[in-house]
C-alpha positions, 0 to 999 in steps of 0.5 A: 639291254635296257632296263624296263622302267615302271611308270606310276600313274600321276595323281588326279588321273583315271582311277581303277578298281574300287576307287573308280566304282565306289564313292563316299557319302561326303563326296556324294553330297558334295557332287550333288550339291545338297545337304545331308538330310536331302541326300538321305531323303533322295536315297530313301525315295529312290531305293539307293542304299550303301554298299560294302566294297571288299577294299575300302579305299578311304578307310573303314570309317566311311559310308560307300555308295556306287558311283552309278547310283550317285550319277543316277541321282544327279539327273533326278527331277526330284532333286530340282523340285526340292531345290525349288521348294528350298528357294521358295521357303527362303522367300517366305522366310524373307517376307516374314522377316520383313513383316510382310504378312500378306506376301508370306500368305500368298507365297504359302498358298502357291508353294510347290509340292513334289509328286511321286508318280514317276518314282512309284512307276520306276520302283514298281514297274508291275503291280505284282512288284508293288504287292510284294513290297507292301508289308513294310508299307502297311505296317508303317501306315497303320503305325502312323494312323494311331500316332498323336500329331506332334509339332515338335517331331513334325508329325502333322494332323494331315499325315495322321488322317491320311494314313488312317484313311488309307489303312481303312480303304485297304481293310475295306477291300480285304473285307469285301473280297474276303482275302484275310487268312491269318490273325495273331494277337501278340505283345507287339500288336496284331499280325494280319496276313492276306492273300491278294492276287497270289501274294501273301502280305503280312503286316502288323498293327499296334494295339488301340492304346495311347502311344508313347513317342520315344526320343531315341528315334529319328522321326525325319527318316520315318516321315520320309518313308511314310511320304513314299508309302502313302503314295504307294498305298494310294496307287495300290488301293486305286488299282484294287478298287477298280478291279472290283468296279468301285470308284476311287477315292470313296465318298463317305457318310460324314455322320459315320466319319464323325463317329469314328466309324470309318471302316464301317462307312467304307464297307457301306459305300462299297456295297451301295456303289456295287448295287448301284452299278448293278441296278443301272442296266436292268429294269424291274424283273418279275418271277416269270422273267426269272424263271424264263432266264433260269430255263434258258441257262445251259448249266444245271447247277447255276440254274439251281443256284440262281433260283435259290438266291432269287428266293432270298431277294424281293421280286420287285427289287430293281436289277435282282437278276443281274445281281444274282448273276454277278454273285454266282459268277463271283462265287465261281471265280473264288478259290476254295479258301476264299469260299471257306472264309466267306462261310465261316461266320455266315448266319451269325450276328455278333455284338461287341461290348465297349471294352473289346478291340473294336477296330480289329473285330470290325475288320476280322468278323465281316471278312469271314462273313459275319454281321457285326454291331457295337455299342455306340452311336452309328451302330447297325443294330442295338444290343437288345436285338433278339437275333444276336447269336454271340456277344463279344465280352472281355470282362470277368463278369457280365451284369445282364444277360440275354438267354438267346445268345452266347457270351464269349471272349475276343480270343474265340474269334481269332482262334476260329479264324485261324482254325477255319472252324467254329470252335466250342465256346465252353473254354471261352466263356466269360470269367474263364481262362481261355486256352493258349492263343497259338500262332498260325505262323508257326509250323509245329511239325517243323519245330518238333513240338505240337501243343495239346490245344493244337492237337485238339483243334486238329481233331475238331477239324478232322471231325468237321470234315468227317475224317478219322485220325488215330487217337493218341494213347489208344493201342500200342502207339509206341511201337507204331512209327507213323503215329509217333511221326504224326505226334511229333515225337520223332523225325522222319529219318528216325521214323524210317529207321524204326519202320525198318527195324520193325519190319526186320523184327516181324520177319524174324518172328515169322521165321521163328514160328515156322521153325517151331512149327516144323519141330513140332511136326517132327522134322529135324531142323537145327538152326540154333547156331544159325540164329545166334550168328544172325542175331550177333550180326544184326547187333553189330550191323547198326554199330557198323552203319553208325560208324560208317555214317560218322566217318563219312560225315567227318570226311565231308566236313574235312573236304568242305571250305571254312565258310561252308563248314561254319555254316553246317556247324551253325545249322547243327547248333540251331537243331540242337538248340531247337531240340533242347527247347522242345525237351524243356517244353515237354518236361514243363508239360509233364510237371504241370500234368503231375501238379494237376494230378496231385 
């Protein structure tokens, strides 16, 4: 019987396992024949990221990529374009070294530039995919829109201006379609959330302050992301503008652009363009033609709506009827939340003082139906206009005041937007400490702690909708588990358990009253021993149930794997941490109330 000889694979032959599926970064750079910076740029543009294999063949101090991803980059047209650009830069450098300035200028004018149309189409085959990935894009574009142009960090003026233009175009679309939903002012900046085609998009914009550029940030990586995000946002804006029948790119008023009123100039452009598109197909209409058109309409509600809207427009305006039909159709297509956002600041005329965050308020107030102006050149109306209803001021005192308007702080606008109602202005007057600015992104019921001002806003919302809510502290609220659950003092499981105990107690009370009634009527009914026995059983029953629940939980933990057990313990620790934080908040609240009462 011959012994079976084990054959070893000679070096350099076919590999298997992780050695065949993964490749290190240095091997990938060598295979692509490019520099490390160019490899990093290609990975960012194509969406390729490092992988973590279970067994690292070359060691733990290497970065690994999929072999298929590197093969995908090997045939990328952008790689050839970047090589062509690098060769062209060498020609320019050579001409400058030879002091041939004319040739260097001619070469710089014909320098090739990369295009990212194919990359955007590959990464986002559907428009919904682009909207889902728009959060980081908007945050990065809004950040570079306020950064100073620095030659040392290769942040040029054209990049900053392009980011500012794209951010204003996006904000103008949100204002026009009234898609803004939430606003929160934090230390990092201002958070916005909009809902576009069913997708919730959240982004962060920095405050209007002088930006300091730290030295520990790799700006070349950020500039690569911005290069991609500028093209992505340009395609998204193109699609969104054409969805509302507005030409893209917009042509702005140069005077307003010079006065740094880009968002207002964009809003004017969109309004003018939509009115022009409406005016073309129709001749001037008279009131008799409008009346005949209204009578021919089948829907009675739309007839009334068109007649009411027509009274608000001059009868000699070109295309008035077509304009009314478009407005009625657009209002019918909007959902309920969009209609509420349109009507929030309707019939309000607001004026901004020079110390308030003008760009943020120019974006938020028109998105909710308000008319706005500011202090400076290019404003629609002046401060002395008597039709102004509110003036936004952020200073301790106001020198001159108009009796026909109210002076409020900027926080009033953001709180009204988040609560969807017009809040009372007493707490937001000039010189007063405003209420706490609550985040609309926090679920108070899930956190287990509801601030007092959140309860106040909830009651104002119910009052505006003619709903009645239970008043905290009225009656015997401590015995009512439903009120305790609504107030956030107990959880849903505790509320169910409390309701069950309350039901049993009511049943025992009813039984006791019936037995007492029978004894008063003279009937012999001895159930003292029975009652004692029942009460002892009921006293022991919760303990037994708790013991059974604990044993079941311990048994389930024992049967779990180590990974699931660790996950369960982490969840329990998170709940305990949340409960301790809520307890501290309630104790602090009690201490503040006690200090105020003293």
